[in-house]
Kinemage of the C-alpha trace (Angstrom):
@kinemage 1
@onewidth
@group {chain A} dominant
@subgroup {mainchain}
@vectorlist {calphas} color= white
{ca unk a 1} P 0.137 -0.115 0.032
{ca unk a 2} L 0.876 3.720 -0.273
{ca unk a 3} L 0.878 6.086 2.521
{ca unk a 4} L -2.594 8.018 2.160
{ca unk a 5} L -1.198 10.794 3.574
{ca unk a 6} L 1.649 11.483 1.078
{ca unk a 7} L 4.705 10.191 -0.260
{ca unk a 8} L 6.657 13.734 -1.044
{ca unk a 9} L 8.157 14.572 2.448
{ca unk a 10} L 11.469 16.229 2.487
{ca unk a 11} L 14.020 14.266 4.049
{ca unk a 12} L 14.870 14.235 7.582
{ca unk a 13} L 18.221 15.054 9.160
{ca unk a 14} L 19.289 11.819 11.146
{ca unk a 15} L 21.213 13.301 13.833
{ca unk a 16} L 18.051 15.435 15.064
{ca unk a 17} L 15.553 12.529 14.532
{ca unk a 18} L 18.020 9.959 16.673
{ca unk a 19} L 18.154 12.904 19.092
{ca unk a 20} L 14.592 13.357 19.567
{ca unk a 21} L 13.493 9.574 19.595
{ca unk a 22} L 16.298 9.299 22.115
{ca unk a 23} L 14.950 11.849 24.499
{ca unk a 24} L 11.378 10.931 24.080
{ca unk a 25} L 12.377 7.504 25.006
{ca unk a 26} L 14.351 8.910 28.265
{ca unk a 27} L 11.257 11.001 28.907
{ca unk a 28} L 9.152 7.993 28.843
{ca unk a 29} L 11.470 5.837 31.142
{ca unk a 30} L 11.522 8.713 33.600
{ca unk a 31} L 7.827 9.245 33.563
{ca unk a 32} L 7.378 5.226 34.598
{ca unk a 33} L 9.840 5.421 36.917
{ca unk a 34} L 8.113 9.204 38.878
{ca unk a 35} L 4.963 7.333 38.694
{ca unk a 36} L 4.878 3.428 38.179
{ca unk a 37} L 0.985 3.185 37.840
{ca unk a 38} L 1.639 4.519 34.117
{ca unk a 39} L 3.629 1.080 33.382
{ca unk a 40} L 0.724 -0.800 32.057
{ca unk a 41} L -0.173 2.252 30.045
{ca unk a 42} L 3.258 1.707 28.257
{ca unk a 43} L 2.888 -2.142 28.149
{ca unk a 44} L -0.095 -1.670 26.163
{ca unk a 45} L 1.374 0.991 23.637
{ca unk a 46} L 4.417 -0.834 23.203
{ca unk a 47} L 2.219 -3.929 22.761
{ca unk a 48} L -0.190 -2.411 20.057
{ca unk a 49} L 2.918 -0.923 18.123
{ca unk a 50} L 4.349 -4.314 18.380
{ca unk a 51} L 1.130 -5.857 16.738
{ca unk a 52} L 1.121 -3.334 14.025
{ca unk a 53} L 4.717 -3.931 13.150
{ca unk a 54} L 4.797 -7.521 13.504
{ca unk a 55} L 1.464 -7.726 11.070
{ca unk a 56} L 3.431 -5.446 8.573
{ca unk a 57} L 6.439 -7.920 9.077
{ca unk a 58} L 4.340 -10.875 7.819
{ca unk a 59} L 3.904 -8.832 4.639
{ca unk a 60} L 7.116 -7.908 4.266
{ca unk a 61} L 8.720 -11.391 4.491
{ca unk a 62} L 6.300 -12.737 2.703
{ca unk a 63} L 6.810 -10.140 -0.709
{ca unk a 64} L 10.625 -10.541 -0.100
{ca unk a 65} L 10.536 -14.127 -0.086
{ca unk a 66} L 8.109 -14.171 -3.191
{ca unk a 67} L 10.585 -12.119 -4.733
{ca unk a 68} L 8.634 -8.271 -4.717
{ca unk a 69} L 10.135 -5.261 -4.303
{ca unk a 70} L 8.842 -3.710 -1.217
{ca unk a 71} L 10.490 -0.313 -1.237
{ca unk a 72} L 8.955 1.116 2.299
{ca unk a 73} L 8.232 -0.588 5.704
{ca unk a 74} L 7.105 2.247 7.973
{ca unk a 75} L 5.537 2.835 11.363
{ca unk a 76} L 2.692 5.515 11.332
{ca unk a 77} L 2.035 7.777 8.262
{ca unk a 78} L 2.827 11.276 7.093
{ca unk a 79} L 5.796 12.928 7.447
{ca unk a 80} L 8.910 11.231 7.951
{ca unk a 81} L 10.537 11.607 11.350
{ca unk a 82} L 13.312 9.320 11.032
{ca unk a 83} L 14.352 6.573 8.211
{ca unk a 84} L 17.572 5.134 7.153
{ca unk a 85} L 17.686 2.894 3.727
{ca unk a 86} L 19.706 -0.485 3.667
{ca unk a 87} L 19.109 -2.021 0.044
{ca unk a 88} L 16.090 -1.328 -2.246
{ca unk a 89} L 13.843 -0.671 1.320
{ca unk a 90} L 13.767 2.225 3.117
{ca unk a 91} L 12.633 1.530 7.028
{ca unk a 92} L 11.578 4.523 9.250
{ca unk a 93} L 8.764 6.115 11.858
{ca unk a 94} L 6.741 8.764 10.437
{ca unk a 95} L 4.657 11.335 12.808
{ca unk a 96} L 1.297 10.220 12.582
{ca unk a 97} L 0.945 6.837 14.726
{ca unk a 98} L -2.371 5.624 13.155
{ca unk a 99} L -0.715 2.435 12.045
{ca unk a 100} L 1.952 1.278 9.836
{ca unk a 101} L 2.570 -0.232 6.351
{ca unk a 102} L 4.673 -2.122 4.039
{ca unk a 103} L 4.923 -0.476 0.392
{ca unk a 104} L 5.300 -3.594 -2.445
{ca unk a 105} L 5.216 -1.917 -5.719
{ca unk a 106} L 2.692 -2.686 -8.351
{ca unk a 107} L -0.451 -3.724 -5.951
{ca unk a 108} L -2.992 -2.800 -8.764
{ca unk a 109} L -3.160 -2.120 -12.287
{ca unk a 110} L -3.503 1.409 -11.594
{ca unk a 111} L 0.265 2.030 -10.460
{ca unk a 112} L 2.832 2.956 -12.769
{ca unk a 113} L 5.889 0.864 -12.451
{ca unk a 114} L 9.657 1.462 -13.880
{ca unk a 115} L 9.386 -1.093 -16.513
{ca unk a 116} L 12.708 -2.593 -15.144
{ca unk a 117} L 10.610 -3.565 -11.847
{ca unk a 118} L 7.352 -5.020 -13.797
{ca unk a 119} L 8.382 -8.415 -13.085
{ca unk a 120} L 9.127 -8.185 -9.663
{ca unk a 121} L 5.668 -6.438 -8.680
{ca unk a 122} L 2.542 -7.990 -6.483
{ca unk a 123} L 0.251 -7.994 -9.961
{ca unk a 124} L 2.946 -10.343 -12.069
{ca unk a 125} L 3.136 -12.349 -8.912
{ca unk a 126} L 1.419 -16.041 -9.030
{ca unk a 127} L -1.885 -16.601 -7.106
{ca unk a 128} L -0.559 -18.534 -4.450
{ca unk a 129} L 2.399 -15.778 -3.959
{ca unk a 130} L -0.087 -13.031 -3.642
{ca unk a 131} L -2.533 -14.977 -1.465
{ca unk a 132} L 0.432 -15.850 0.978
{ca unk a 133} L 1.559 -12.272 0.660
{ca unk a 134} L -1.370 -10.168 1.748
{ca unk a 135} L -2.719 -13.013 4.627
{ca unk a 136} L 0.713 -13.162 5.919
{ca unk a 137} L 0.003 -10.168 8.555
{ca unk a 138} L -3.307 -11.852 9.241
{ca unk a 139} L -1.130 -15.361 9.941
{ca unk a 140} L 1.296 -13.579 12.116
{ca unk a 141} L -1.701 -12.206 14.390
{ca unk a 142} L -3.135 -15.466 14.943
{ca unk a 143} L 0.207 -16.848 15.848
{ca unk a 144} L 0.923 -14.244 18.365
{ca unk a 145} L -2.239 -15.021 19.766
{ca unk a 146} L -1.593 -18.565 19.909
{ca unk a 147} L 1.649 -17.640 21.451
{ca unk a 148} L 0.411 -15.422 24.184
{ca unk a 149} L -2.321 -17.855 24.828
{ca unk a 150} L 0.125 -20.684 25.478
{ca unk a 151} L 2.564 -18.653 27.342
{ca unk a 152} L -0.543 -17.601 29.893
{ca unk a 153} L -1.357 -21.161 30.240
{ca unk a 154} L 1.982 -22.647 30.748
{ca unk a 155} L 3.463 -20.041 33.177
{ca unk a 156} L 0.186 -18.764 34.911
{ca unk a 157} L -2.833 -21.029 34.366
{ca unk a 158} L -6.207 -20.450 33.702
{ca unk a 159} L -7.780 -18.360 36.169
{ca unk a 160} L -10.814 -19.755 38.568
{ca unk a 161} L -12.912 -18.851 41.510
{ca unk a 162} L -11.481 -20.260 44.609
{ca unk a 163} L -14.054 -19.791 47.962
{ca unk a 164} L -11.410 -17.394 49.394
{ca unk a 165} L -12.430 -13.821 49.901
{ca unk a 166} L -10.829 -11.072 47.832
{ca unk a 167} L -12.426 -7.969 48.736
{ca unk a 168} L -15.006 -6.959 51.288
{ca unk a 169} L -17.162 -3.999 49.956
{ca unk a 170} L -16.901 -0.789 52.376
{ca unk a 171} L -20.383 -0.294 54.772
{ca unk a 172} L -21.439 -3.732 53.789
{ca unk a 173} L -22.324 -6.386 56.221
{ca unk a 174} L -19.949 -8.451 55.700
{ca unk a 175} L -17.412 -5.612 57.057
{ca unk a 176} L -19.691 -5.000 60.180
{ca unk a 177} L -19.161 -8.502 60.919
{ca unk a 178} L -15.742 -8.569 61.071
{ca unk a 179} L -15.285 -10.825 58.014
{ca unk a 180} L -11.852 -9.782 56.428
{ca unk a 181} L -10.045 -9.849 53.089
{ca unk a 182} L -8.145 -13.427 53.041
{ca unk a 183} L -10.957 -15.483 55.004
{ca unk a 184} L -11.976 -18.536 53.403
{ca unk a 185} L -15.794 -19.655 53.342
{ca unk a 186} L -16.416 -23.098 55.116
{ca unk a 187} L -19.945 -23.116 55.504
{ca unk a 188} L -23.194 -20.452 55.809
{ca unk a 189} L -26.092 -21.704 57.919
{ca unk a 190} L -24.492 -25.120 58.492
{ca unk a 191} L -24.371 -25.792 54.754
{ca unk a 192} L -20.799 -26.938 53.568
{ca unk a 193} L -19.483 -24.644 50.881
{ca unk a 194} L -17.008 -26.079 48.061
{ca unk a 195} L -17.475 -23.444 45.469
{ca unk a 196} L -18.453 -20.063 45.300
{ca unk a 197} L -21.633 -20.294 43.531
{ca unk a 198} L -23.139 -21.991 46.447
{ca unk a 199} L -22.461 -18.710 48.596
{ca unk a 200} L -25.234 -17.150 46.461
{ca unk a 201} L -27.378 -19.938 46.841
{ca unk a 202} L -27.510 -19.716 50.633
{ca unk a 203} L -27.657 -15.793 50.837
{ca unk a 204} L -30.242 -15.058 48.269
{ca unk a 205} L -33.398 -16.551 50.458
{ca unk a 206} L -32.430 -14.861 53.414
{ca unk a 207} L -33.583 -11.442 53.006
{ca unk a 208} L -33.357 -9.744 56.347
{ca unk a 209} L -31.856 -12.810 58.398
{ca unk a 210} L -28.929 -12.831 59.901
{ca unk a 211} L -26.335 -15.993 58.374
{ca unk a 212} L -23.945 -17.609 60.485
{ca unk a 213} L -20.943 -17.846 58.627
{ca unk a 214} L -17.774 -20.123 59.049
{ca unk a 215} L -14.678 -19.013 57.970
{ca unk a 216} L -11.228 -20.030 58.097
{ca unk a 217} L -8.489 -17.281 59.051
{ca unk a 218} L -5.002 -18.175 59.750
{ca unk a 219} L -5.633 -21.733 60.170
{ca unk a 220} L -8.033 -21.652 62.804
{ca unk a 221} L -12.084 -21.457 62.458
{ca unk a 222} L -14.342 -18.453 63.517
{ca unk a 223} L -18.038 -18.285 63.159
{ca unk a 224} L -19.755 -14.460 62.219
{ca unk a 225} L -23.027 -13.322 61.891
{ca unk a 226} L -24.100 -11.197 59.028
{ca unk a 227} L -27.382 -10.054 57.749
{ca unk a 228} L -27.341 -9.758 53.641
{ca unk a 229} L -29.128 -6.483 52.473
{ca unk a 230} L -30.167 -5.390 48.863
{ca unk a 231} L -27.170 -3.856 46.967
{ca unk a 232} L -27.592 -2.743 43.005
{ca unk a 233} L -30.885 -5.026 43.189
{ca unk a 234} L -29.174 -8.281 44.582
{ca unk a 235} L -29.257 -9.288 47.978
{ca unk a 236} L -25.838 -9.507 49.192
{ca unk a 237} L -23.552 -9.578 52.161
{ca unk a 238} L -20.439 -7.716 50.216
{ca unk a 239} L -17.875 -10.026 49.512
{ca unk a 240} L -15.955 -10.693 46.523
{ca unk a 241} L -13.857 -14.181 45.404
{ca unk a 242} L -10.364 -14.288 45.183
{ca unk a 243} L -9.171 -15.891 41.539
{ca unk a 244} L -6.767 -18.337 41.582
{ca unk a 245} L -4.696 -20.078 38.826
{ca unk a 246} L -2.850 -23.081 38.306
{ca unk a 247} L -0.092 -23.507 35.755
{ca unk a 248} L -1.088 -26.150 32.888
{ca unk a 249} L 1.482 -28.783 31.908
{ca unk a 250} L 3.443 -27.861 28.297
{ca unk a 251} L 1.827 -30.677 26.863
{ca unk a 252} L -1.901 -30.370 27.920
{ca unk a 253} L -1.547 -26.668 27.463
{ca unk a 254} L -1.404 -27.490 23.377
{ca unk a 255} L -5.405 -28.466 23.156
{ca unk a 256} L -6.451 -26.232 25.447
{ca unk a 257} L -4.515 -23.494 23.833
{ca unk a 258} L -6.649 -24.054 20.732
{ca unk a 259} L -9.688 -24.957 22.640
{ca unk a 260} L -9.195 -20.899 24.097
{ca unk a 261} L -8.307 -19.438 21.040
{ca unk a 262} L -11.402 -20.991 19.301
{ca unk a 263} L -13.642 -19.342 21.724
{ca unk a 264} L -11.956 -16.239 21.332
{ca unk a 265} L -12.368 -16.318 17.816
{ca unk a 266} L -16.164 -16.823 17.882
{ca unk a 267} L -16.519 -13.990 20.872
{ca unk a 268} L -14.702 -11.985 18.486
{ca unk a 269} L -16.849 -12.912 15.511
{ca unk a 270} L -19.679 -12.766 17.787
{ca unk a 271} L -18.954 -9.114 18.736
{ca unk a 272} L -18.201 -7.826 15.094
{ca unk a 273} L -21.324 -9.260 13.932
{ca unk a 274} L -23.083 -7.688 16.884
{ca unk a 275} L -21.560 -4.064 16.216
{ca unk a 276} L -22.198 -4.268 12.526
{ca unk a 277} L -25.531 -5.576 12.073
{ca unk a 278} L -28.382 -3.628 10.728
{ca unk a 279} L -29.635 -3.597 14.671
{ca unk a 280} L -26.086 -3.199 15.747
{ca unk a 281} L -25.673 -0.021 13.654
{ca unk a 282} L -28.721 1.374 15.024
{ca unk a 283} L -27.680 0.899 18.487
{ca unk a 284} L -24.203 2.275 17.861
{ca unk a 285} L -25.674 5.501 16.426
{ca unk a 286} L -27.672 5.853 19.512
{ca unk a 287} L -24.704 5.088 21.313
{ca unk a 288} L -22.921 8.326 19.573
{ca unk a 289} L -25.631 10.588 20.023
{ca unk a 290} L -26.250 9.671 23.711
{ca unk a 291} L -29.764 8.461 22.962
{ca unk a 292} L -31.662 5.407 24.588
{ca unk a 293} L -31.371 1.785 23.243
{ca unk a 294} L -27.304 2.201 22.501
{ca unk a 295} L -24.724 -0.080 23.689
{ca unk a 296} L -23.591 0.218 27.077
{ca unk a 297} L -20.249 0.961 28.282
{ca unk a 298} L -19.167 -2.784 28.846
{ca unk a 299} L -20.439 -3.538 25.248
{ca unk a 300} L -19.454 -0.836 23.061
{ca unk a 301} L -16.510 -0.891 20.960
{ca unk a 302} L -13.350 0.591 22.279
{ca unk a 303} L -10.575 2.743 20.300
{ca unk a 304} L -6.839 2.490 21.226
{ca unk a 305} L -7.388 5.529 23.312
{ca unk a 306} L -10.082 3.267 25.094
{ca unk a 307} L -7.822 0.351 25.317
{ca unk a 308} L -4.616 2.688 26.619
{ca unk a 309} L -7.129 4.698 29.085
{ca unk a 310} L -8.734 1.733 30.730
{ca unk a 311} L -5.654 -0.740 30.254
{ca unk a 312} L -4.758 0.062 34.190
{ca unk a 313} L -8.177 -0.584 35.081
{ca unk a 314} L -8.477 -4.025 33.169
{ca unk a 315} L -5.014 -5.746 33.902
{ca unk a 316} L -5.079 -4.383 37.388
{ca unk a 317} L -1.965 -5.715 39.404
{ca unk a 318} L -1.997 -8.736 37.551
{ca unk a 319} L 0.464 -8.468 34.762
{ca unk a 320} L -0.633 -11.803 33.357
{ca unk a 321} L -4.147 -10.192 32.206
{ca unk a 322} L -1.869 -7.829 30.006
{ca unk a 323} L -0.964 -11.245 27.858
{ca unk a 324} L -4.979 -11.935 27.700
{ca unk a 325} L -5.483 -8.758 26.570
{ca unk a 326} L -2.867 -8.319 23.790
{ca unk a 327} L -4.022 -11.875 22.650
{ca unk a 328} L -7.479 -10.537 21.931
{ca unk a 329} L -6.306 -7.662 20.107
{ca unk a 330} L -4.411 -9.551 17.938
{ca unk a 331} L -7.064 -11.651 17.355
{ca unk a 332} L -9.554 -9.031 16.455
{ca unk a 333} L -6.688 -7.287 14.050
{ca unk a 334} L -6.480 -10.358 12.376
{ca unk a 335} L -10.203 -11.185 11.805
{ca unk a 336} L -10.789 -7.573 10.876
{ca unk a 337} L -8.240 -7.831 8.383
{ca unk a 338} L -9.689 -10.766 6.952
{ca unk a 339} L -13.005 -8.948 5.766
{ca unk a 340} L -13.092 -9.343 2.071
{ca unk a 341} L -13.296 -5.772 1.480
{ca unk a 342} L -10.946 -3.476 -0.345
{ca unk a 343} L -8.674 -2.190 0.923
{ca unk a 344} L -8.411 -4.868 3.501
{ca unk a 345} L -5.856 -7.529 3.330
{ca unk a 346} L -9.216 -9.649 3.009
{ca unk a 347} L -10.286 -7.361 -0.037
{ca unk a 348} L -6.408 -8.046 -1.943
{ca unk a 349} L -7.242 -11.992 -0.720
{ca unk a 350} L -10.540 -12.056 -2.663
{ca unk a 351} L -9.385 -10.455 -5.616
{ca unk a 352} L -6.553 -13.077 -5.955
{ca unk a 353} L -8.575 -15.994 -5.560
{ca unk a 354} L -11.147 -14.298 -8.305
{ca unk a 355} L -8.264 -13.794 -10.902
{ca unk a 356} L -7.183 -17.243 -10.106
{ca unk a 357} L -10.696 -18.904 -10.306
{ca unk a 358} L -11.442 -16.928 -13.336
{ca unk a 359} L -7.848 -17.285 -15.254
{ca unk a 360} L -8.966 -21.439 -15.011
{ca unk a 361} L -12.183 -21.482 -15.863
{ca unk a 362} L -11.716 -19.226 -19.024
{ca unk a 363} L -8.348 -20.631 -19.945
{ca unk a 364} L -6.714 -17.332 -20.278
{ca unk a 365} L -5.393 -14.815 -17.769
{ca unk a 366} L -8.152 -12.505 -16.051
{ca unk a 367} L -7.121 -9.123 -14.295
{ca unk a 368} L -9.710 -6.941 -12.220
{ca unk a 369} L -9.730 -3.342 -13.199
{ca unk a 370} L -9.188 -1.693 -9.723
{ca unk a 371} L -10.490 1.359 -11.243
{ca unk a 372} L -13.738 -0.433 -10.685
{ca unk a 373} L -13.261 -1.158 -7.165
{ca unk a 374} L -12.208 2.564 -5.919
{ca unk a 375} L -15.648 3.409 -5.090
{ca unk a 376} L -15.939 0.486 -2.755
{ca unk a 377} L -12.815 1.232 -1.277
{ca unk a 378} L -13.608 4.688 -0.823
{ca unk a 379} L -16.876 3.929 1.179
{ca unk a 380} L -15.014 1.022 3.271
{ca unk a 381} L -12.151 3.590 4.046
{ca unk a 382} L -14.497 6.726 4.772
{ca unk a 383} L -16.759 3.703 7.186
{ca unk a 384} L -13.734 2.628 8.993
{ca unk a 385} L -12.333 6.619 9.278
{ca unk a 386} L -15.923 7.498 10.410
{ca unk a 387} L -16.152 4.342 12.955
{ca unk a 388} L -12.631 4.923 13.936
{ca unk a 389} L -13.143 8.623 14.950
{ca unk a 390} L -16.635 7.914 16.555
{ca unk a 391} L -15.080 5.391 19.101
{ca unk a 392} L -12.345 7.825 19.907
{ca unk a 393} L -15.034 10.532 20.895
{ca unk a 394} L -16.780 7.944 23.079
{ca unk a 395} L -13.643 7.161 24.908
{ca unk a 396} L -12.872 10.963 25.299
{ca unk a 397} L -16.495 11.562 26.466
{ca unk a 398} L -16.032 8.455 28.998
{ca unk a 399} L -13.044 10.213 30.274
């Protein structure tokens, strides 16, 4: 692809650019040292940048291996901040951090190419090589998601709810009864508690009635009384369970990785379908206009601004959650790019597949005229741009 913000930027002074980048990195490090709570935010930003660049790296490697000419590999768009050339490819950073791109010559029949490079254009490659090149970024994102999920299972393990109390709500019956974080619930009104779901079962039928709660604290058993009260429409005593995790064996983690990955793909497809269906678009419009019937704060799509802003709350003090978050982001990036719409990767793949199939059926080489696809690509770009800006607006509004 090309930089949509133009390719005629003036050359940069390397020394000034390196100095500026170095000072920026030092400022970020100093900020994290002064405010350690920002470490999660910085880690999420780095993870997002790596997700983008590894996606583009997939395209870059596949194009190079296929013999195509790659002239640019940049993070960001717009004016060059810093770049260097190695061989026939220029690598660098641009001023608008809205993604990244790899420029492969001759992506469409509309692009003028030096006759000497025509044999190395994307459009002259075989259907197989073109498909591998345009789908390589998606494959890389899916592989990253699998590696992150596997690492999470092996080194941390899936989290499950224990019978140990993690939090006691302020001004709650539990706090008044003297229940503390770290206590383990053994029984309620004489009923043995072996899993946390049983707590609600024995609390809900006892509105206004004191409960006898048996706890284990520091190796000894104690019994307290707490009377449930209505909170947020439900009868509660004001305790939350602690999540525990058990690492999975290196071999047992393999099938669990793929099953977890499959659920993630299903959830992402469902979420995309929910937002981009006719009813979803209507609800999203109501969300933007702040009308009744829109998506809730938990349901609505998030922009990069929202992910970064809420990342600290999502991850909390558990850095392992960051791996799960980045895995989910990689799955989303892969599936979104797989949509068969130009100028997305899936759109280029659909064109290549059509050309290959049509050429076999007709017995001659068939080429799609990208001039006819420009209106479709323009609509897709406008929709993506409007959707992106609206999600940023909603995230800024929530802040």
